[in-house]
VONU-411721 format. One record per residue: residue in one letter; z, x, y of N, C-alpha, C, O in turn. Coordinates in steps of 0.05 Angstrom, whole numbers, plus 32768, in hexadecimal, padded with zeros to 4 digits. Layout:
// VONU-411721
aZXYZXYZXYZXY/...
//
This chain:
// VONU-411721
m81CD843F73AA81D78431739281CC843C737981CF84317363/g81BE8453737C81B3845F736481998454735B818E845C7346/l818F84417369817684347360815D8444736881478440735E/r81618456737B814B8466738481528483737F8168848B7386/p813F84937374814484AF736F814D84BE7389814384BA739F/a816184CF7384816A84DF739C815484F473A4814684FE7393/r815284F873BD813D850B73C8814B852073D9815D851B73E9/e8141853773D7814A854D73E8814385487404812D853F740A/r8155854F74168151854E743481448568743C814F857D7438/a812D856674498120857E745281138579746D810E85627474/a810E858E747C8101858C749680E48583749080D8858A747C/p80DA857374A380BE856874A080AB8580749E80AE859374AD/s8097857E748B808485937488806F8590749E806D857C74AB/p805F85A674A2804A85A474B58037858D74B0802D858074C2/a80328588749580208571748E802B85577496801C8546749F/a8046855474938053853B749B8051853774B9804C852174C3/r8056854E74C78055854A74E58039854474EF803685377503/l8025854E74E08008854874E88004852C74E27FF7851F74F1/a800E852174CB8009850774C3801584F174D8800A84DC74DC/v802B84FA74E4803784E874F7802884EA7513802584D77522/s80208502751A8015850775357FF884FD75387FF084F4754E/l7FE984FE75237FCC84F675267FC884DA752F7FBA84D57543/p7FD484C575217FD184AA752C7FDB84A675497FCF84977559/l7FF184B4754E7FFB84B075697FE984BB757E7FE584AF7593/a7FDC84D375777FC884DD75897FB084CB758C7FA684C875A3/v7FA784BE75777F9284AC75797F988496758C7F88848F759E/l7FB08489758A7FB98474759C7FB9847E75BA7FB0847075CC/a7FC5849575BE7FC7849E75D97FAB84A475E57FA5849B75FB/i7F9984B175D77F7F84B575E07F71849975E57F64849675FA/g7F74848675D47F67846D75D67F71845D75EE7F61845075FC/a7F8C845F75F37F968450760A7F8C845C76257F86844E7638/t7F8A847676257F808484763D7F62847D76427F5984777659/a7F54847E762C7F378477762F7F32845A76367F2084537645/g7F428449762B7F40842D76317F46842776507F388417765D/g7F5A8435765B7F5F843076767F49843B76887F438430769D/g7F3C845276807F28845F76907F0E8452768E7EFE845476A1/l7F08844576777EEE843976737EEC841C76767ED784107674/a7F048410767B7F0383F1767E7EF183EB76967EF283F776AB/q7EE083D776907ECB83D276A37ED083B976B37EDE83A776A8/i7EC783B776CB7EC9839E76DC7EAF838F76D77E9A839776E1/h7EAF837A76C77E97836D76BE7E8D835976D37E9B834676DB/t7E75835E76DD7E6A834976EE7E5F833176DF7E5B831B76E9/e7E5A833776C57E50832276B37E5D832676977E59833B768C/w7E6B8313768C7E77831676737E63831C765D7E4D8313765E/e7E6B832B76497E5B832F76327E5E831776207E74830F7619/h7E48830B76187E4A82F476067E4A82FC75EA7E39830C75E2/y7E5C82F275DA7E5F82F975BE7E6082DF75AD7E6982CA75B6/r7E5882E275947E5E82CF757F7E6B82DD75697E7282F5756A/a7E6E82CE75547E7A82D8753B7E9782E1753F7E9D82F8753C/l7EA782CE75467EC482D275477ECF82DC752C7EE282EB752A/v7EC282D275187ECA82D874FC7EC882F774F77ED6830274E5/l7EB8830675087EB6832375047EC9833175197ECB834A7518/q7ED58323752B7EE7832F753F7F03832B75387F13833D753D/a7F0B8315752B7F27831075237F2F8323750D7F1E832C74FD/p7F48832A750A7F51833C74F47F49833074D97F4F831974D3/a7F3C834174C97F34833974AE7F47833E74997F4383367482/s7F5E834B74A07F728352748C7F8D834A74987F92834F74B0/v7F9F833E74887FB9833774907FC9835174957FD8835374A8/e7FC6836574847FD3837E74887FCC838C74A27FDD839474B2/a7FB0838E74A77FA8839A74BF7FB1838A74D97FB6839574EE/a7FB2837074D67FBB836074ED7FD7836674F57FDD8365750D/a7FE8836E74E28003837674E98004839174F7801883977504/y7FEF83A174F47FEE83BC75017FDE83B9751B7FD583CE7525/g7FDA83A375257FC983A1753E7FAC83A275387F9C83AA7548/n7FA5839A75207F89839A75167F7E83B675117F6683BB7515/a7F9083C9750A7F8883E475027F8F83E474E47FA683E274DC/p7F7A83E874D37F7D83E874B57F8C840174AC7F89841674B9/y7F9B83FF74977FA7841774897F93842174757F8D84137462/l7F888438747A7F728443746C7F79844D74507F6784517440/l7F928451744C7F9B845B74327FA9844674227FB7844D740E/g7FA7842D742A7FB48418741B7FA9840E74037FB7840373F1/g7F8D841174007F81840973E77F7C83EB73E47F7583E273CE/g7F7E83DB73FA7F7983BF73F87F5B83B973F97F4C83C87406/a7F5283A573EB7F34839E73EA7F2B839774067F14839C740C/d7F3B838D74187F32838574327F2C839D74447F238399745B/l7F3083B5743A7F2383CC74497F0583CA744C7EF983D7745D/l7EF883B9743A7EDC83B3743C7ED483AC74587EBF83B47461/f7EE6839C74687EE0839374817EE383A774987EDC83A274AF/y7EF083BD74907EF783D174A67EEC83EC74A07EE483FA74B2/a7EEB83F674887EE3841174827ED18413746B7EDA84177454/p7EB68410746E7EA4840D74577EA6842674457EA28424742C/a7EAB843E744F7EAC845774407EC38456742B7EC284647417/l7ED78446742F7EEF8447741E7EEF843374087F04842F73FB/i7ED8842474037ED6841173EF7EDE841D73D47EEC841073C5/g7ED5843673CE7EDA844273B67EF7844673B07EFF844A7399/r7F08844773C37F25844D73C17F37843473C17F4F843773BE/v7F2B841C73C37F3A840373C27F3B83FA73A57F2D84047394/d7F4C83E573A27F4F83D973877F5883BC738B7F6483B4739E/g7F5183AD73767F5B839073757F4C837E73877F358381738C/m7F5B836A73907F4F835573A27F65834D73B77F7D835173B3/a7F5C834373CD7F6C833A73E47F62832173F07F4A831D73F3/a7F75831073F67F6D82F574037F8182F1741B7F9982F9741A/g7F7682E574317F8782DF74487F8182C574547F6A82BC7453/l7F9482B874607F9282A074707F9E82A3748A7FB582A9748C/h7F8E82A0749F7F9782A574BB7F96828A74CA7F82827C74CA/r7FAC828274D77FAD826974E67FB2826F75047FC5827D750B/y7FA0826475157FA4826775337FAB824C753D7F9A823A753F/g7FC5824875437FCF822D754C7FC8821875367FCA821D751E/s7FBF820275407FB881EC752D7F9881E8752C7F8E81D57520/e7F8A81FB753A7F6D81F7753B7F5D820C752B7F498204751E/g7F648223752C7F55823975207F5E824175057F7682457500/t7F4C824574F37F53824F74D77F3F826374CF7F26825F74D1/l7F49827B74C57F39828F74BA7F428295749D7F5A82977497/a7F2F8296748A7F34829C746E7F2482B474667F0C82B6746C/t7F3082C674587F2282DF744F7F2682E474317F3B82DC7427/l7F1482F174257F1682F774087F05831074047EEF8313740F/a7F11832373F57F02833B73EF7F0A834573D47F21834173CB/s7EF6835273C57EFD835E73AA7EEB837473A67ED5837573B2/k7EF3838873957EE683A173907EDE83A473737EEC839B7361/g7EC683B0736D7EBE83B673527EB183D273517EB183E07365/s7EA683DA733B7E9A83F473377E8083F173287E7D83DF7317/v7E6E8403732D7E558406731F7E52842573197E6084357324/g7E3E842A73087E3B844673007E35845973187E3F84707317/l7E288451732C7E20846273427E328462735B7E2D846F736F/g7E48845273587E5A8450736F7E6C8438736D7E6E842D7358/d7E78843073827E8A841973847E80840473977E74840B73AC/f7E8683EC73927E7D83D673A47E9383C273A87EA583C07397/a7E9283B373BD7EA4839D73C37E97838673CF7E82838973DD/v7EA2836F73CC7E97835673D77EAD834973E77EC4834B73E0/g7EA4833D73FD7EB7832F740F7EAD8316741C7E9583137420/f7EBE830474227EB682EB74307EC982E574467EE282E87442/q7EC082DC745D7ED082D474747EC482BA747E7EAC82B67483/y7ED982A874817ED0828C748A7EE4828574A07EFC8287749D/m7ED7827C74B77EEA827374CE7EE0825974D87EC9825374DA/r7EF4824974DF7EEE822F74ED7F01822C75067F1982317503/h7EF68225751C7F05822375347EF9820F75467EE382067541/g7F058209755C7EFC81F3756E7EF381FF75897EF981F5759E/g7EE4821575877EDD8224759F7EC0822075A87EB6823175B7/s7EB2820B75A07E97820875A87E95820175C57E80820675D1/g7EAA81F675D27EA981F075EE7EB0820775FF7EAF82057618/a7EB8821E75F37EBF823676037EA9824976047E98824A75F2/a7EA9825876197E94826C761B7E97828276067EAE828775FD/s7E82828E75FE7E81829F75E77E8982BC75F07E7982CF75ED/y7EA082BF75FB7EAA82D876047EBA82E675EA7EC182D875D7/p7EBE82FF75EC7ECE830D75D67EEB830775DB7EFA831A75E0/d7EF382EE75DA7F0E82E675E27F1A82D575CA7F1382BD75C7/l7F2B82E175BB7F3582D375A37F4482BA75AA7F4282A6759C/q7F5382BB75C17F6482A475C77F53828D75D17F57827675C7/i7F40829175E37F30827B75ED7F21826B75D77F20825375D6/v7F17827B75C57F05826F75B07F16826475997F11824D7591/a7F288272758E7F37826A75777F488250757D7F4A823E756D/f7F53825075977F648239759E7F55822475AF7F61821275B9/g7F3A822975B27F2B821775C47F2781FA75BA7F2B81F475A2/d7F2081E975CD7F1B81CD75C57EFC81CA75C57EEE81D875D4/g7EF281B875B67ED681B375B47ECE81AC75987EDE81A87587/e7EB381AB75957EA981A5757A7EAF81BC75677EAA81D3756F/p7EB881B7754E7EC081CC753D7EA981E175377E9181DA7534/v7EAF81F975367E9C820F752F7EA5821A75157EBD821F7510/t7E91821E75047E96822D74EB7E85824674E97E6D824674F0/e7E92825D74E07E85827674DD7E89828074C27E9F827D74B7/f7E76828C74B67E788297749C7E6A82B374997E5482B774A2/a7E7882C5748C7E6C82E074887E7082E7746B7E8782E57461/a7E5A82F0745D7E5C82F974417E56831874427E418320744D/s7E66832974367E61834574377E5E8351741B7E6C83497409/l7E4D836474197E49837474007E49839174097E38839A7419/g7E5C83A173FE7E5E83BC74077E5B83CF73EF7E6183C873D8/y7E5283E773F57E4D83FD73E07E57841773EB7E53841C7403/a7E64842773DC7E6D844273E67E6E845573CD7E71844D73B6/r7E6B846F73D57E6C848373C37E75849E73D17E7584A073EA/t7E7D84B173C27E8584CC73CE7E6D84DD73CE7E5F84DF73BA/l7E6784EA73E47E5084FD73E97E5A851973E97E6C852073F7/f7E4D852973D97E52854573D87E6E854C73D17E78856273D7/g7E7B853973C57E98853F73BC7EAC854173D37EC3854773CE/a7EA3853B73EC7EB5853E74027EB7852774167ECC85247422/v7EA3851774197EA28502742C7E9C84E7741E7E8A84E6740E/d7EAC84D374257EA684B8741B7E9384AA742F7E9784AB7447/a7E80849C74267E6D848D74387E698471742B7E6A846D7413/g7E65845E743C7E60844374337E50843374467E4D843A745D/v7E45841D743D7E36840A744C7E3D83ED74437E4183E7742C/v7E3E83DD74577E4483BF74517E2F83AF745E7E2983B17476/a7E23839E744D7E0F838B74587E1C8370745A7E2A83677448/k7E17836274727E24834874767E0F8332747E7DFC8336748D/y7E14831C74717E05830574797E1882F3748B7E2D82EB7482/l7E0F82ED74A47E1F82DF74B67E1182C474BD7DF982C474C4/e7E2182AF74BB7E16829574C17E29828674D47E41828674CE/l7E1F827974EA7E31826A74FD7E26824F74FF7E0E824B74FF/h7E38823B75007E32821F75057E418215751C7E5A8217751C/y7E35820A75307E41820075487E2E81F075597E1581F07555/m7E3A81E2756C7E2C81D2757F7E1881BF75737DFF81C27575/r7E2381AB75657E13819575597DFF819F75457DE7819A7547/a7E0A81AD75327DFA81B7751A7DE881CD75207DD781D5750F/l7DEA81DA75397DDA81F0753F7DE48207752D7DFC820C752A/r7DD0821675207DD8822A750D7DCA824475147DB28244751B/d7DD9825A75127DCC827575157DD4828574FC7DE9828174F0/r7DC2829774F57DC882A974DE7DBA82C374E37DA582C474EF/t7DC782D974D87DBC82F374DA7DC7830674C67DDB82FF74B9/l7DBB831D74C37DC5833274B17DCF834B74C17DC0835574D2/i7DE5835474BB7DF0836C74CA7DFB837F74B57DFE8378749D/v7E01839774BE7E0C83AC74AB7E2383BB74B97E2483BD74D1/d7E3583C674A87E4983DB74B07E4183F474A27E3783F3748B/l7E47840A74B07E44842574A47E5C843574A97E6A843174BD/g7E63844674967E7C8455749B7E7F846E74897E7384707473/v7E8E848274937E93849A74847EB2849E74867EBE8494749A/a7EBD84AC74737EDA84B074737EE284CA74647ED384D27452/r7EF684D7746C7EFF84EF745F7F1D84F374637F2884EB7478/e7F2A8500744F7F46850774527F498523745E7F3A85357457/f7F5C852574707F62853E747D7F808542747A7F9085387489/g7F88855174667FA4855574607FB1853A74597FA8852C7446/p7FC6853374687FD5851A74627FCA850274717FD884EE7474/a7FB18504747C7FA684EE748B7F8B84E774817F7C84F97478/m7F8484CE74827F6A84C4747D7F5B84BC74977F6684AD74A7/v7F4484C5749B7F3484C174B37F1B84B174AD7F0C84B9749A/s7F16849B74BB7EFE848A74B67EEF848674CF7EFC848174E3/l7ED4848774CE7EC3848174E47EAF846B74DA7EA2846E74C6/a7EAF845574E97E9F843E74DF7E90843274F87E9B8431750E/v7E77842974F47E68841975067E6783FD74FA7E5D83FA74E4/r7E7183EA75077E7383CF74FB7E6083BB750A7E5C83BD7523/n7E5583AB74FB7E45839375067E2B839C75157E268393752B/l7E1D83AD75077E0383B575117DEE83A1750A7DEA839B74F2/g7DDF8395751D7DCB838375177DC08375752F7DC8837B7545/p7DAD8362752B7D9F835575427DB3833F754F7DC383327541/d7DB1833C75687DC0832775767DB4830C75707D9E830A7566/l7DC382F875767DBC82DC75707DAF82CF758A7DBA82D275A0/e7D9982C375877D8A82B7759D7D8E8297759B7D83828C7588/t7D9D828A75AD7DA0826E75AB7D9C826175C67DAB826675D9/r7D88825075C87D83824075E17D82825375F97D92824F760C/d7D72826875F97D6D827A760E7D88828A76167D8A8295762C/i7D9B828A76047DB3829A76077DB682AE75F07DB382A775D9/t7DBC82C775F87DBF82DB75E57DDD82DE75DE7DEC82E675EF/d7DE582D875C57E0082DC75BD7E0182F775AE7DF582FA7599/r7E10830975B77E11832475AB7E22832575937E3783177592/i7E1A833575817E29833C75687E3F835075727E3883627581/p7E59834C756A7E6D835E75727E6C837A75657E7D83817555/t7E58838A756C7E5683A575607E6B83B7756D7E7183B57585/q7E7783C9755B7E8B83DC75667E8B83F575537E8383F5753C/l7E94840A75607E99842475527EB8842875517EC684257565/a7EBF842E75387EDD843075347EE4844A75267ED784527513/l7EF8845775307F04847075257F20846A751E7F308462752F/g7F27846D75037F40846774F97F4E847F74ED7F40849074E1/i7F67848274EF7F78849674E37F91848A74D87F9F847C74E5/s7F96849074BE7FAE848774B27FBD849E74A37FB084B17499/t7FD7849D74A27FE584B274957FED84AA74787FED84927472/e7FF384BE7468800084B7744E801C84AF7453802784B37468/t802884A2743F804384997441805684B27441805184C57432/f806A84B17452807D84C77452809884BB7453809B84A37458/e80AD84CB744D80C784C1744980D884C6746280D784DB746F/v80E884B0746980FA84B37480811584A87474811A84907474/g812684BA746A813E84B3745C813884A57444812A84AF7433/e8142848D7440813E847C742981248469742C811E8459741B/l8117846C74428100845B744880E7846B744580E784837447/d80D1845C744080B68467744080A9845C745A80B084467463/m8097846D7465808A8464747E806F8470747F806A84857473/f805C8462748D8041846D74948039846274B08043844D74B9/l8025847074BB801A846874D47FFC846574D27FEF847474C3/t7FF1845274E17FD5844F74E07FCB844874FD7FDA843C750D/s7FB2844F75047FA8844B751E7F8A8447751E7F7C844E750A/q7F7F843D75347F63843975367F5B843875547F69842D7565/i7F448444755A7F38844075757F1D843475717F0C84407564/a7F17841D757C7EFF840F757A7EF0840D75957EFB840475A9/r7ED6841675967EC8841275AE7EB483FC75AA7EA183FD759A/r7EB783E775BA7EA683D075BA7E8A83D575C87E8883E675DA/r7E7783C675C17E5D83CC75CC7E5C83C775EA7E4883CF75F7/d7E6F83BA75F67E7083B676137E7E83CE76207E8283CD7639/g7E8783E276117E9583F9761C7EB383F8761B7EBF840D7620/e7EBF83E276157EDC83E076157EE783F275FB7EDC83F175E5/i7EFC840076027F0B841075ED7F24840175E67F3483F975F7/i7F2683FC75CC7F3D83ED75C37F4D83FD75AE7F4583FE7597/p7F63840A75B77F75841875A57F87840575977F8D83EF75A2/a7F90840C757F7FA383FC75717FB0840D755B7FA4841F7550/g7FC9840775557FD6841575407FEF840875357FF883F47541/g7FFA84117520801084037514801F841675018017842C74FA/v8037840B74F88049841A74E78052840774D1805483EF74D6/e8058841274BA8065840374A4807C8412749A807A842A7494/i80938405749880AC8410748B80B18401747280B283E97473/s80B5840E745C80B88400744380D1840A743480D984217437/y80DC83FA742380F38400741480EF83F473F880E883DC73F6/w80F5840573E480F283FB73C8810C83FF73BA8112841573B0/p811D83EB73B8813783EE73AC813583F0738C814783FB737F/v812083E57381811B83E5736580FD83EE735F80EC83E4736E/q80F883FE734E80DE8406734880CA83EF734480CF83DE7333/g80B483ED735380A183D6735180A483C17364809483AF7366/y80BB83C1737480C083AB738880C583B873A380D783C873A6/t80B383B273B780B383BF73D180B483AB73E780A4839873E7/f80C683AF73F980C8839F741280BB83AE742980C083C6742C/r80A983A27439809B83B0744E809D83A27468809A8389746A/l80A383B1747C80A483A77499809083B674A9808F83CF74A9/r807E83A674B8806883B074C6806783A874E38070839274EA/a805E83B974F4805C83B37510804483C2751B803C83D77510/g803883B67530802083C2753C801D83BD7559802C83AD7565/l800A83CB7566800583C975827FE883CC75877FDB83DE757B/q7FDC83BC75977FC083BE759D7FBA83B975BB7FCA83AC75C8/r7FA583C375C57F9C83BD75E17F8D83A375E07F7A839F75D2/v7F97838F75F17F8A837475F47F7B8375760D7F85837A7622/v7F60836F760A7F4D837076217F4C835676317F5783557646/e7F3F834276267F39832A76357F50831676357F59830E764B/d7F5A830E761E7F6B82F7761C7F8982FE76207F8F83157626/e7F9A82EB761D7FB682EF76237FC782ED760A7FDD82E1760C/r7FBE82F775F57FCF82F975DD7FE0831275DF7FDA832475EF/s7FF6831475D08007832975D27FFC834375C57FEF834275B0/p8000835A75D17FF5837275C48006837B75AC7FFF838E759D/f801D836D75A8802F83757592802A8363757A8024834B757D/t802B836E756480288360754A803E836A753780488381753A/f8045835A752480578362750F8053835274F78044833E74F7/g805E835B74E1805A834F74C7806D835A74B2807B836E74B7/f806D834E749B807D83597485806F8352746A805D83417469/a8076835F74558069835B743D807C83617425809083707428/f80778356740F8087835D73F68074836173E08063835173DA/t8078837873D28068837F73BC8079837E73A1808E838B739E/g8070836F738F807D836E737580698376735F805683677359/d806B838D7354805983987341803D839A734E803A83AA7361/a802A838C7346800E838D73508008837973657FF283797371/l801C8367736B80168350737E802583547398803C835A7399/t8015835073AE8020835373CA801D833973D98007832E73DB/l8034833073E68033831973F7803783247413804883367417/e8027831A74278027832574418028830F7457802082F97453/y80338316746D80328305748680308316749D803C832C749F/a8021830C74B2801E831974CC801E830474E2801782ED74DF/f8027830D74FA802B82FA751080218307752A8025831F752D/q801582F7753C800E83007556801182E87569800682D37564/a801F82ED7580802482D77593800C82D375A6800082E775AF/f800582BA75AC7FEF82B475BF7FFC82A475D68010829675D3/d7FF082A775EE7FFA829976057FEE827D76077FE28275761B/v7FF1826D75F17FE6825375EF7FFC824375DD8011824E75D6/d7FF5822B75D78007821A75C78000822075AA7FF3820F759C/g8008823675A18003823E75857FFF825D75847FF782697598/d80068268756C8005828575697FF4828A75507FEA82787544/a7FF082A375497FE082AA75307FF482B1751B800482C4751D/h7FF282A27505800182A874ED7FED82AE74D67FD982A174D3/r7FF482C474C87FE082CD74B37FF082D2749A800682DE749A/f7FE582C974837FF082CA74697FDE82D774567FC682D17456/g7FE782EA74467FD582F974347FE082FB74187FF882FA7413/l7FCE82FF74067FD4830473EB7FC1831873DF7FA9831573E2/s7FCB832E73D37FBA834273C77FC3834973AC7FDB834873A6/f7FB08351739B7FB78359737E7FA8837473787F908376737D/r7FB88386736F7FAB83A073677FB483A8734B7FAC83BD7341/
//
């Protein structure tokens, strides 16, 4: 209709082919490793801090909890500490798990003379105190029992080193309230590096490093993980724009969890963009669907987002987000 500038049709460049193939390779390798390294547990790993395991970003949740590293959203603070300097604005999300679980997130970015910083908050309330503390989002988020509240406050800092590599660190204060006013608190950190390789951004991060929680002779482990992420720049497919993103996370119990997603967007008028998102992830313990999807609308600097994931219980995960850049 003449609303979008005409573009020449050309064969995909080697850079574009690389941009498409890298995330797909990450997913393929992760799926193979996950199948080979899956363990038969004689004793379940006990975890706390569901607030650190659930998706912290509505956008990432739509991609199977694999963040888009080139998106510039402030909630990259929760996934890729090294990329804090490349984000802008603020982002807020509200996640509902059936009628019992609620997760709220908020992140914002600023700058100082020696680098960039970001602050973030995550608050979760669920009824999972009567459930075992396994790394099982379904059992805990939809569980019955005395309400549990979890809170994490994050402060991150990043800068570019030697003009080539981005590096960042995030310090987190974690506090848990459960089981008749029983309270645990600890300090943990995330560390990360990132670099662009042609049309792709690659990030390596260690998340949730810190001491475990000791409660009534039970050790509740912090969900530490090592995550490798790869995202492509946006490329054109006819009249549509598209990108791919992927992540492989290795949990401290040895489980390999690959995830990835795609976004297809269309902007009929300059400044207004409609986005369709879909994702796939490996689900280990619980019976939630491995498929996720979502959509978003961007009007100038404001983006409204939604993401969905089905659970095999009376209720699903609905996530709503708002970001401003």
